[in-house]
Structure formats: structure tokens, C-alpha cells
N, C-alpha and C positions, 0 to 999 in steps of 0.2 A: 659604339655601334648597336650592340645588342640591347642598349637601353632602351633603345627608341622603339623596339620592336615591345617593348612591354609597357609602353605609355597607354595603349589604345585598350589593352585588356585589364590594366589597372584601372584606369578611366572608367572601363566600364563596369566594373565591380563594383568600384567605388558609388555609381550611378544605382545601379540596383540596390546596394546596402540601402541608398538613401531614400529610394522609392519604398523599401520594405519597411524603414523606420517609419516615414509618414504614414503608411497605410497603418501599420502597428499602432501609431498614435492616435489615428482616426477613427479606428474600432475601439479602443480604449475609451477615447473623449465621446464616444456614442454609446456604446453598450454598458457601460460602467454603473451609470445612473438607474440602468433597468434590472439590474442583478437583484435577486430575491432578498428578503431580510435573511439574517442570521439566527432569527429566534428560534427555529427547529432546532439550532446548536446550542445556544445558549441556556434553551431550555427543554433539554432533551429527555422526552419520554417515550421509550421504546415498548413495544408489544411484548406482554409479560404473561407466559402460558399459566393457565390455572394450573395449581400444583394440590394434590390431596394427600396428605400426611395422617398417620395413625396417632392414637394419642400419646404413644411415646415419640414423636417427631419422625418416624422413618416416613420415607416416601411411599406413596401406594401407587400414585398414576399422575402423569402430566397432559394437559391437552391443552392443544393449540397447534395452530400450524408452523409457528416458531418455536424453536428451542433456543433459550435466552437465559442467561444468567448476566446481570450487570454488576460489574466490579471497578471500583475507583482505580485510577492510576497507580497510587500508592500500595495497592494490592498486586500489582502485576511484578512476580520475580525479575530482577537484572537478567539471570540467564532468558527468560523468555522474551524480555524485551530486546535484549542484544540479539537473539535470533531473528527477529520480526525486522529489524533495523538492516540485518545482514542479508535477508532475503529481499527486502522491497525497497530500503532507501537511507543507506548507510550515511549518509549528509544530512539526515532528518534536521537534526539540530545545528545545522551551520547554514542550510539555505533559507530563503526567504518564501519558499513556496513552488519554486522552480528550479530545479537542479541542472544549472548549465552544464556542469561536467557531465552529467547524465545524459542530457541531450545530444552534446557533442559525440560522446561516444556511440550512443545508438545510432545517429547519423552516420557517422564511420562504417559502423557494421552493417547498415543496412545498405549504404550506397557502395562501399568498396569490397566487404566481405563477403556479401550477398547471404543465402540460406535463408534461413526463419528470420521475421524481422523481429527487432527488438524496441521493447518501448521506453519511456523514460518518465512515466507517470509517479509522481512523488505520494507519500502518503496523504500529504494535505489535498492533492488532485484527486486521489481515490476517495476522501471523504466528500469533496465537492460532487464528484459522479455518483456515489452512493445514497445522499442525501438530495440531490436537486436535478440530477440531468437523466437522460434515458439512456439505453446501452447503444444507440444509433453510433456508427463512426462516419463523422462529417467533420469537416474542416470547422464547422461554425459550432458546433456542439465541442470541440477541442479547443476553440479560441475562449467560450464561456467557462470551460474547466480550469483554464489558465487564469482566467479574470478572477472566477470565484475562488480559486486556491489563495491569490494576492489578498484579495478581501477578507478570507478567513486568518489569513497570516497576519492581518493588521489588527485584526479584533480578538484573537483567541492565543493564549499561550501555547507553546510546543506540547505541554503536557496535556492541557484540554484537549487539543487536536490529536494526539495521540490516545486519549482515552476514548474519544468517540470513534476512532478506527478500532481500536480492541473490541468495543462493545458492539459496533455495529457491521462490520464485516462478514460476509457470507462465506462459511468454511466446509460446506457439504453437509449431507445427512441433515437437512433442515436445521442445522445448527448456525445461529448466528453469534458472532464473538468467539473470543478463545476460552472464555469459562465455560460456555455451553459445549464448546468443541472438547476440551478436555476431559467433559464428562461423558460427552458419546463416543469418543474414540478410544480414551485410556482409562475411565472410569473413577477419576482423579481430580482434585482441584488444580488449580494451574500452581499454587504453591508447591504442589509435590512432584511436578512434572521432573523429568530425567533430561539431560543435554539431549538425548536423540529424539524423546519425544517433542520436547520444545521445537527443535529442527523441525520434524515431521509437521506439526501445526503451521510454523511460520511458514512453509513452503506452500500452504492451500492456497493462499488468496490469488497465487498465478491465474490456478486453474483448479477449481474446487473438485471438479467430476474427475478431471483427467489426474489427478494427483491423490484422490480418495484412496487411502490404504485399504479401504475394506471393499472396494469396486476394484481398483488399479494397485495392487501391493507393490509389484515392479517399478512400476512408474513412481510411486509414491516415495519408493526406498531411493531412486535415482535423484529425486529432487530433495529429499533429506539429506543424501549425499552433498549436494551442490551447496545446501546452506551451512550443513558442518564447513565444508571446505572455505566458503566466505567467513564464517566467525572464526575459522583459525587462523586466516590471513588477515583478518583484522585487529587478530590480538585478542580475542574475546575468551578464547578456549585455548589451553596449550596442546602441543603435538599429541601426549599422552591421552588428554581428554579426548580428542578428536578420534585417535585409534580405538580407544573404549567405545564412544558412541557408534561409530561407522562400522 
């Protein structure tokens, strides 16, 4: 008897899913051909500030709106890479631009648990947003972000995508990219960062001003602790390393 009561809801759900699938396919069919070229990614040429040095090679001054130092992905230490993935996109090397597990988790948190809204943007989606899209929050922009992420994943390797992210993301204090941020906040290269420092920097992309250790040290420490905890949960650092860094 009770099975009959489930027929209509299940049929309705199936119909809605079919409609959404059709509309999604239509959006892809119409919008994908109009997506921008990826030349700006494959021929990445960021703004580099003018730097003045002494005859001995010591830096005298740096002039420009953006603080930036470009590094290759092989120059990014595993410690920093792990921290970035733990904070932003733990399944980066498994998904194809869209993290379906992350989407479901965020949807559950937003619809059932309430509280502050959670996002599910992957690193690839953030690259698409930073290079091609505005900051407006509309369904149209989100759709283009998803499509661009799929196009980027089909054209570039994971390491190429991560390298673009590492160099382009804004991290506060006029610093673009992790190499510049390491110098701005800690006065050192990324290769010399401690676990705690790497976690601090990895926590900045979510809110560069809100988690800025110079302006908001308490919130920055809270975010750092979250990143360290995620690194421990993912097996990237040991319990002892977590306790020492936290």
C-alpha cells in the first residue's frame, strides 16, 4: 500500500531531474562555443613590478600596484601545495573541474544545517573566475564559471592549472600569488615557510582581508588552525606536527 504513495513523488522528482538535465544540456550547447580563448592562460604574462637593486644585488625598492613574484609549479614545496589543497580543494587531482562531492556537501550544509553559506568552488573554477569573470554573484556568471572550468580542465594539465592559481590569486596587502605573499607576510621565500606559515597563507584566498594576519590576527589564527586541522585529517601532517604548528 505505502508503495503507491511513493509513486507520485518519485515520478515528480524524476521529471524535475530530466528537466534540469535538459536545461543544463541546452545551456552547454548554446554557451560553450562562445567561451573565451584560453590564450591568456597558455601565454601567462602577469604584471611584474619594477624592482631596483644595488650593485651587490640587494633590493632597494619595488614600484607598482601589484606585488608579484612568479614561480614554476616545481618550485612550490610539497608542504605549501598540501596546505593549499587542504584549504581550497582537497580533491583537485581527482575531479574534472567540478567537485561533485563538494557540491553535495555544500548543498546539505546550506539547506539543512543553515548558518553561514558554504561554497563549492574548485581551484579550477577560481582560475576561471580570476582570469575571465567579474565578481558579480549571478546564476549566469556561475554557469559560465562551470563551463570555463570544464574547458580549462580539457586543455591544461592539473599542474598547469595549479601553477596559474599559485601565481594569480590575491592574498591581501597588494600581494598576488604565494611567492609574493610569503615575502610580504614572512619576509622569506616559499621554500623556507614553516608548516604554520604555509597554513596561514593557504587560508587567505577565502577572505584576503578578513584573514589578513596584519589587520585581523585573531581571525587569521582561527583560519590557520582550520587549515592545519584539515591537513592533519587528510594525513598530510602528523599529530605532533599539528600540535607544534597550532
